[in-house]
MDAnalysis code that builds the backbone (N, CA, C; Angstrom):
import MDAnalysis as mda
import numpy as np

u = mda.Universe.empty(459, n_residues=153, atom_resindex=np.repeat(np.arange(153), 3), trajectory=True)
u.add_TopologyAttr("name", ["N", "CA", "C"] * 153)
u.add_TopologyAttr("resid", np.arange(1, 154))
u.add_TopologyAttr("resname", ["MET", "ALA", "THR", "VAL", "LEU", "PHE", "ASN", "LEU", "ALA", "GLN", "PHE", "LEU", "PHE", "ALA", "MET", "VAL", "VAL", "PHE", "PHE", "PRO", "MET", "ALA", "TRP", "LEU", "PHE", "PHE", "LYS", "VAL", "PRO", "VAL", "ALA", "TRP", "SER", "TRP", "ILE", "ASN", "PHE", "LEU", "PRO", "VAL", "LEU", "GLY", "LEU", "GLN", "ILE", "LEU", "PHE", "ASN", "LEU", "GLY", "LEU", "CYS", "PHE", "MET", "ILE", "SER", "THR", "ALA", "THR", "VAL", "PHE", "TYR", "ARG", "ASP", "VAL", "ARG", "HIS", "PHE", "THR", "GLU", "ILE", "LEU", "LEU", "MET", "LEU", "LEU", "PHE", "TRP", "LEU", "THR", "PRO", "ILE", "ILE", "TYR", "ASP", "ILE", "LYS", "ALA", "VAL", "SER", "PRO", "SER", "LEU", "ARG", "THR", "VAL", "LEU", "TYR", "MET", "ASN", "PRO", "PHE", "SER", "TYR", "PHE", "ILE", "LEU", "ALA", "TYR", "GLN", "ASP", "ALA", "LEU", "TYR", "HIS", "ASN", "ILE", "PHE", "SER", "SER", "LEU", "ASP", "ARG", "LEU", "MET", "ALA", "LEU", "THR", "SER", "LEU", "THR", "LEU", "LEU", "SER", "LEU", "VAL", "SER", "GLY", "TYR", "THR", "LEU", "PHE", "VAL", "VAL", "CYS", "LYS", "ALA", "ARG", "PHE", "SER", "GLU", "GLU", "ALA"])
u.atoms.positions = np.array([
    [11.393, 8.731, -5.180],
    [10.574, 9.466, -4.243],
    [9.621, 10.400, -4.989],
    [10.092, 10.925, -6.125],
    [9.245, 11.839, -6.895],
    [7.999, 11.121, -7.401],
    [8.147, 9.878, -7.828],
    [7.002, 9.118, -8.327],
    [5.985, 8.877, -7.217],
    [6.462, 8.511, -6.054],
    [5.559, 8.264, -4.923],
    [4.819, 9.549, -4.554],
    [5.522, 10.658, -4.477],
    [4.890, 11.920, -4.095],
    [3.948, 12.440, -5.181],
    [4.302, 12.233, -6.459],
    [3.419, 12.636, -7.551],
    [2.102, 11.862, -7.485],
    [2.202, 10.547, -7.299],
    [0.988, 9.730, -7.205],
    [0.195, 10.044, -5.941],
    [0.875, 10.405, -4.868],
    [0.183, 10.827, -3.652],
    [-0.620, 12.102, -3.912],
    [-0.034, 13.045, -4.622],
    [-0.743, 14.287, -4.938],
    [-1.989, 13.995, -5.771],
    [-1.868, 13.120, -6.769],
    [-3.030, 12.750, -7.572],
    [-4.096, 12.074, -6.711],
    [-3.664, 11.204, -5.812],
    [-4.595, 10.504, -4.934],
    [-5.319, 11.486, -4.013],
    [-4.586, 12.444, -3.472],
    [-5.207, 13.418, -2.570],
    [-6.219, 14.292, -3.308],
    [-5.919, 14.662, -4.553],
    [-6.896, 15.410, -5.350],
    [-8.154, 14.569, -5.578],
    [-7.981, 13.281, -5.817],
    [-9.139, 12.394, -5.997],
    [-9.943, 12.300, -4.701],
    [-9.273, 12.274, -3.563],
    [-9.969, 12.184, -2.282],
    [-10.732, 13.467, -1.974],
    [-10.225, 14.612, -2.446],
    [-10.931, 15.889, -2.253],
    [-12.280, 15.832, -2.968],
    [-12.348, 15.092, -4.056],
    [-13.606, 14.921, -4.780],
    [-14.428, 13.778, -4.172],
    [-13.759, 12.683, -3.821],
    [-14.444, 11.476, -3.350],
    [-15.217, 11.686, -2.051],
    [-14.571, 12.234, -1.045],
    [-15.211, 12.338, 0.261],
    [-16.459, 13.218, 0.247],
    [-16.397, 14.421, -0.338],
    [-17.651, 15.207, -0.391],
    [-18.743, 14.533, -1.226],
    [-18.367, 13.878, -2.328],
    [-19.379, 13.199, -3.142],
    [-20.002, 12.026, -2.382],
    [-19.185, 11.289, -1.663],
    [-19.714, 10.171, -0.885],
    [-20.700, 10.668, 0.159],
    [-20.390, 11.783, 0.761],
    [-21.239, 12.326, 1.816],
    [-22.490, 12.993, 1.250],
    [-22.321, 13.833, 0.220],
    [-23.449, 14.610, -0.297],
    [-24.370, 13.821, -1.226],
    [-23.804, 13.126, -2.183],
    [-24.612, 12.491, -3.222],
    [-25.020, 11.059, -2.888],
    [-24.130, 10.320, -2.235],
    [-24.423, 8.920, -1.949],
    [-24.862, 8.690, -0.513],
    [-24.941, 9.781, 0.266],
    [-25.441, 9.748, 1.643],
    [-24.685, 8.769, 2.535],
    [-23.383, 8.651, 2.307],
    [-22.543, 7.817, 3.161],
    [-22.347, 8.567, 4.476],
    [-22.708, 7.961, 5.593],
    [-22.576, 8.684, 6.861],
    [-21.102, 8.855, 7.254],
    [-20.781, 10.050, 7.688],
    [-19.431, 10.336, 8.165],
    [-19.292, 9.718, 9.552],
    [-18.207, 8.992, 9.756],
    [-17.994, 8.309, 11.032],
    [-16.623, 8.699, 11.598],
    [-16.505, 8.541, 12.902],
    [-15.224, 8.828, 13.556],
    [-14.123, 7.931, 13.047],
    [-14.464, 6.762, 12.563],
    [-13.441, 5.827, 12.072],
    [-12.704, 6.365, 10.854],
    [-13.266, 7.358, 10.178],
    [-12.597, 7.940, 9.008],
    [-11.269, 8.589, 9.400],
    [-11.135, 8.929, 10.675],
    [-9.871, 9.499, 11.159],
    [-8.739, 8.501, 10.970],
    [-9.056, 7.224, 11.039],
    [-8.060, 6.173, 10.892],
    [-7.475, 6.128, 9.478],
    [-8.152, 6.751, 8.525],
    [-7.694, 6.772, 7.141],
    [-6.316, 7.429, 7.015],
    [-6.106, 8.539, 7.692],
    [-4.850, 9.292, 7.544],
    [-3.617, 8.550, 8.063],
    [-3.641, 7.941, 9.252],
    [-2.457, 7.191, 9.671],
    [-2.167, 5.993, 8.759],
    [-3.217, 5.327, 8.294],
    [-3.012, 4.191, 7.386],
    [-2.410, 4.691, 6.077],
    [-2.889, 5.813, 5.586],
    [-2.326, 6.399, 4.366],
    [-0.854, 6.758, 4.567],
    [-0.528, 7.333, 5.714],
    [0.869, 7.658, 6.006],
    [1.757, 6.423, 6.020],
    [1.264, 5.364, 6.645],
    [2.031, 4.112, 6.659],
    [2.186, 3.544, 5.249],
    [1.139, 3.647, 4.447],
    [1.233, 3.117, 3.092],
    [2.212, 3.923, 2.240],
    [2.260, 5.214, 2.422],
    [3.221, 6.038, 1.684],
    [4.640, 5.597, 2.009],
    [4.931, 5.414, 3.286],
    [6.270, 4.988, 3.694],
    [6.568, 3.567, 3.215],
    [5.562, 2.692, 3.261],
    [5.731, 1.325, 2.765],
    [6.058, 1.347, 1.271],
    [5.298, 2.116, 0.509],
    [5.529, 2.221, -0.929],
    [6.890, 2.830, -1.238],
    [7.302, 3.778, -0.435],
    [8.608, 4.386, -0.626],
    [9.715, 3.344, -0.446],
    [9.583, 2.507, 0.567],
    [10.556, 1.427, 0.761],
    [10.578, 0.465, -0.414],
    [9.387, 0.106, -0.922],
    [9.338, -0.762, -2.102],
    [9.971, -0.093, -3.308],
    [9.738, 1.196, -3.459],
    [10.331, 1.923, -4.587],
    [11.853, 1.949, -4.497],
    [12.394, 2.093, -3.295],
    [13.845, 2.020, -3.132],
    [14.364, 0.663, -3.598],
    [13.678, -0.414, -3.206],
    [14.119, -1.757, -3.594],
    [14.013, -1.977, -5.102],
    [12.870, -1.635, -5.664],
    [12.631, -1.889, -7.083],
    [13.523, -1.017, -7.958],
    [13.704, 0.240, -7.575],
    [14.561, 1.111, -8.384],
    [16.017, 0.658, -8.327],
    [16.456, 0.172, -7.173],
    [17.821, -0.347, -7.071],
    [17.983, -1.589, -7.935],
    [17.017, -2.491, -7.872],
    [17.100, -3.711, -8.689],
    [17.030, -3.393, -10.177],
    [16.271, -2.369, -10.554],
    [16.125, -2.010, -11.962],
    [17.442, -1.505, -12.551],
    [18.277, -0.863, -11.742],
    [19.570, -0.389, -12.230],
    [20.423, -1.566, -12.689],
    [20.383, -2.658, -11.958],
    [21.229, -3.802, -12.257],
    [20.562, -4.810, -13.192],
    [19.260, -4.901, -13.151],
    [18.514, -5.855, -13.979],
    [17.359, -5.105, -14.642],
    [17.501, -4.784, -15.903],
    [16.536, -3.941, -16.616],
    [15.144, -4.571, -16.709],
    [15.051, -5.885, -16.697],
    [13.763, -6.559, -16.843],
    [12.909, -6.514, -15.580],
    [13.448, -6.002, -14.498],
    [12.678, -5.909, -13.248],
    [11.403, -5.115, -13.478],
    [11.479, -4.104, -14.322],
    [10.300, -3.283, -14.621],
    [9.156, -4.124, -15.163],
    [9.456, -5.021, -16.075],
    [8.418, -5.861, -16.671],
    [7.877, -6.880, -15.667],
    [8.772, -7.445, -14.860],
    [8.333, -8.396, -13.845],
    [7.490, -7.708, -12.769],
    [7.813, -6.444, -12.484],
    [7.045, -5.685, -11.505],
    [5.611, -5.499, -11.974],
    [5.419, -5.212, -13.261],
    [4.067, -5.058, -13.797],
    [3.263, -6.346, -13.638],
    [3.884, -7.473, -13.915],
    [3.204, -8.766, -13.779],
    [2.903, -9.049, -12.307],
    [3.869, -8.798, -11.447],
    [3.678, -9.038, -10.014],
    [2.575, -8.156, -9.440],
    [2.513, -6.899, -9.865],
    [1.462, -6.009, -9.370],
    [0.078, -6.475, -9.801],
    [-0.027, -7.007, -11.002],
    [-1.317, -7.542, -11.459],
    [-1.720, -8.746, -10.601],
    [-0.773, -9.619, -10.317],
    [-1.050, -10.774, -9.466],
    [-1.437, -10.323, -8.053],
    [-0.694, -9.366, -7.503],
    [-0.995, -8.884, -6.157],
    [-2.360, -8.207, -6.093],
    [-2.772, -7.566, -7.193],
    [-4.102, -6.956, -7.219],
    [-5.177, -8.009, -6.988],
    [-5.086, -9.128, -7.690],
    [-6.102, -10.171, -7.556],
    [-5.975, -10.922, -6.235],
    [-4.823, -10.829, -5.587],
    [-4.641, -11.452, -4.279],
    [-4.845, -10.450, -3.136],
    [-5.526, -9.368, -3.443],
    [-5.853, -8.357, -2.444],
    [-7.371, -8.243, -2.376],
    [-7.954, -8.266, -1.183],
    [-9.422, -8.224, -1.067],
    [-10.006, -6.837, -1.354],
    [-9.910, -6.433, -2.611],
    [-10.449, -5.142, -3.015],
    [-11.863, -5.302, -3.548],
    [-12.038, -6.235, -4.478],
    [-13.338, -6.392, -5.124],
    [-14.147, -7.552, -4.545],
    [-13.624, -8.171, -3.520],
    [-14.354, -9.238, -2.843],
    [-14.099, -9.138, -1.343],
    [-15.027, -9.687, -0.575],
    [-14.921, -9.654, 0.885],
    [-14.019, -10.791, 1.341],
    [-13.088, -10.494, 2.208],
    [-12.146, -11.516, 2.669],
    [-12.849, -12.617, 3.464],
    [-14.005, -12.293, 4.046],
    [-14.749, -13.301, 4.803],
    [-15.390, -14.338, 3.888],
    [-15.535, -13.997, 2.605],
    [-16.132, -14.930, 1.642],
    [-15.113, -15.915, 1.087],
    [-13.852, -15.726, 1.430],
    [-12.780, -16.576, 0.926],
    [-12.565, -17.730, 1.894],
    [-12.267, -18.908, 1.350],
    [-12.027, -20.071, 2.205],
    [-10.816, -19.823, 3.108],
    [-10.798, -20.416, 4.293],
    [-9.688, -20.184, 5.229],
    [-8.313, -20.544, 4.666],
    [-8.230, -21.570, 3.833],
    [-6.925, -21.928, 3.275],
    [-6.427, -20.860, 2.304],
    [-7.329, -20.299, 1.510],
    [-6.932, -19.237, 0.584],
    [-6.720, -17.923, 1.321],
    [-7.406, -17.744, 2.416],
    [-7.238, -16.532, 3.219],
    [-5.798, -16.408, 3.716],
    [-5.177, -17.533, 4.027],
    [-3.771, -17.534, 4.448],
    [-2.889, -16.974, 3.341],
    [-3.180, -17.338, 2.104],
    [-2.427, -16.817, 0.966],
    [-2.638, -15.309, 0.833],
    [-3.861, -14.858, 1.037],
    [-4.148, -13.428, 0.935],
    [-3.393, -12.628, 1.992],
    [-3.223, -13.207, 3.166],
    [-2.505, -12.500, 4.227],
    [-0.997, -12.483, 3.988],
    [-0.515, -13.260, 3.025],
    [0.900, -13.177, 2.656],
    [1.179, -11.932, 1.811],
    [0.132, -11.369, 1.268],
    [0.248, -10.158, 0.463],
    [0.208, -8.949, 1.398],
    [1.284, -8.185, 1.486],
    [1.289, -7.054, 2.423],
    [0.247, -5.985, 2.095],
    [-0.146, -5.863, 0.833],
    [-1.150, -4.869, 0.471],
    [-2.520, -5.201, 1.059],
    [-2.769, -6.464, 1.357],
    [-4.048, -6.866, 1.952],
    [-4.281, -6.162, 3.283],
    [-3.235, -6.009, 4.069],
    [-3.367, -5.366, 5.373],
    [-3.787, -3.902, 5.219],
    [-3.228, -3.238, 4.215],
    [-3.606, -1.841, 3.980],
    [-5.052, -1.748, 3.512],
    [-5.436, -2.593, 2.569],
    [-6.806, -2.559, 2.047],
    [-7.804, -2.858, 3.160],
    [-7.514, -3.842, 3.990],
    [-8.419, -4.178, 5.091],
    [-8.531, -3.026, 6.092],
    [-7.432, -2.320, 6.332],
    [-7.475, -1.173, 7.242],
    [-8.307, -0.038, 6.638],
    [-8.160, 0.189, 5.327],
    [-8.995, 1.199, 4.664],
    [-10.468, 0.791, 4.713],
    [-10.756, -0.483, 4.495],
    [-12.138, -0.953, 4.556],
    [-12.709, -0.789, 5.956],
    [-11.902, -1.088, 6.966],
    [-12.359, -0.885, 8.346],
    [-12.775, 0.567, 8.565],
    [-11.924, 1.483, 8.154],
    [-12.165, 2.900, 8.419],
    [-13.318, 3.466, 7.606],
    [-13.362, 3.158, 6.311],
    [-14.300, 3.837, 5.423],
    [-15.563, 3.047, 5.113],
    [-15.491, 1.740, 5.165],
    [-16.647, 0.930, 4.774],
    [-17.365, 0.331, 5.981],
    [-16.596, -0.274, 6.879],
    [-17.201, -0.912, 8.055],
    [-17.422, 0.078, 9.202],
    [-16.828, 1.271, 9.091],
    [-16.933, 2.306, 10.120],
    [-16.483, 1.822, 11.493],
    [-15.361, 1.131, 11.504],
    [-14.743, 0.698, 12.758],
    [-13.264, 1.062, 12.716],
    [-12.675, 1.147, 13.884],
    [-11.234, 1.354, 13.951],
    [-10.551, 0.002, 13.806],
    [-9.445, -0.015, 13.077],
    [-8.705, -1.259, 12.884],
    [-8.207, -1.776, 14.226],
    [-8.084, -3.092, 14.305],
    [-7.594, -3.700, 15.539],
    [-6.130, -3.329, 15.758],
    [-5.714, -3.434, 16.998],
    [-4.321, -3.144, 17.329],
    [-3.392, -4.109, 16.602],
    [-3.811, -5.376, 16.457],
    [-3.002, -6.352, 15.734],
    [-2.764, -5.917, 14.293],
    [-3.811, -5.442, 13.627],
    [-3.673, -5.007, 12.234],
    [-2.770, -3.780, 12.137],
    [-2.928, -2.833, 13.062],
    [-2.088, -1.644, 13.041],
    [-0.627, -1.981, 13.325],
    [-0.405, -2.932, 14.208],
    [0.968, -3.378, 14.480],
    [1.560, -4.075, 13.258],
    [0.757, -4.869, 12.565],
    [1.225, -5.524, 11.339],
    [1.574, -4.479, 10.282],
    [0.716, -3.466, 10.138],
    [0.986, -2.399, 9.172],
    [2.274, -1.650, 9.513],
    [2.443, -1.342, 10.787],
    [3.648, -0.628, 11.215],
    [4.893, -1.482, 10.998],
    [4.815, -2.759, 11.311],
    [5.955, -3.657, 11.111],
    [6.296, -3.796, 9.632],
    [5.280, -3.989, 8.793],
    [5.524, -4.094, 7.353],
    [6.139, -2.807, 6.806],
    [5.647, -1.679, 7.285],
    [6.163, -0.392, 6.823],
    [7.620, -0.206, 7.223],
    [7.934, -0.486, 8.480],
    [9.321, -0.345, 8.932],
    [10.245, -1.305, 8.196],
    [9.807, -2.539, 8.002],
    [10.613, -3.519, 7.278],
    [10.883, -3.057, 5.850],
    [9.844, -2.594, 5.182],
    [9.988, -2.134, 3.802],
    [10.891, -0.913, 3.708],
    [10.645, 0.069, 4.549],
    [11.394, 1.318, 4.472],
    [12.863, 1.129, 4.840],
    [13.124, 0.427, 5.929],
    [14.508, 0.237, 6.375],
    [15.280, -0.637, 5.391],
    [14.690, -1.745, 4.970],
    [15.416, -2.625, 4.043],
    [15.581, -1.973, 2.674],
    [14.570, -1.280, 2.187],
    [14.679, -0.613, 0.900],
    [15.710, 0.492, 0.901],
    [15.679, 1.328, 1.931],
    [16.638, 2.425, 2.000],
    [18.061, 1.905, 2.204],
    [18.214, 0.878, 3.018],
    [19.536, 0.290, 3.241],
    [20.089, -0.280, 1.939],
    [19.279, -1.005, 1.217],
    [19.706, -1.558, -0.076],
    [20.104, -0.438, -1.035],
    [19.311, 0.615, -1.079],
    [19.587, 1.745, -1.966],
    [20.924, 2.400, -1.611],
    [21.159, 2.653, -0.337],
    [22.392, 3.318, 0.096],
    [23.610, 2.435, -0.161],
    [23.488, 1.146, 0.097],
    [24.608, 0.230, -0.104],
    [24.986, 0.140, -1.583],
    [24.000, 0.121, -2.445],
    [24.253, -0.055, -3.882],
    [24.444, 1.248, -4.646],
    [24.186, 2.375, -4.007],
    [24.216, 3.667, -4.695],
    [25.564, 3.957, -5.362],
    [26.652, 3.556, -4.752],
    [27.971, 3.824, -5.311],
    [28.187, 3.118, -6.651],
    [27.492, 2.022, -6.883],
    [27.659, 1.256, -8.128],
    [26.690, 1.663, -9.229],
    [25.792, 2.597, -8.955],
    [24.797, 2.995, -9.955],
    [25.440, 3.564, -11.212],
    [26.448, 4.427, -11.048],
    [27.064, 5.045, -12.226],
    [27.801, 4.019, -13.088],
    [28.290, 2.959, -12.493],
    [28.964, 1.914, -13.260],
    [27.999, 1.148, -14.139],
    [26.769, 0.994, -13.678],
    [25.788, 0.174, -14.390],
    [25.016, 0.967, -15.446],
    [24.978, 2.283, -15.292],
    [24.159, 3.095, -16.212],
    [24.723, 3.201, -17.598],
])
């Protein structure tokens, strides 16, 4: 949890610089859709926390999980529509992109900050479902395995 909150603090400091610079220097118009940024960020924090519970639990029992996580994160980065528009991707590959849960978060951020629209109810429901699944399963796994942590250390 400390890692997630530390990175959140760094991210929020970056946003304190980003938003005024976008508005003042790059003349990005402020839109009502920017309000959608905060709930999506909250869902992503909880989603990441659930993933951290899962990965940290697995790392106690299998030390190489850390290395596999680095490789998986690199793969997930390229399978997330960050540096390319999802509409430019063929429909068959788009299905693969939607298997990546981070894609839903990135698309919601793009809706709010780039397209200046509110995310659809379907996307918000998907984000909420992914967040609940991640948080509940991660925390449950952590609590169930917590008693065995001292044996493995």
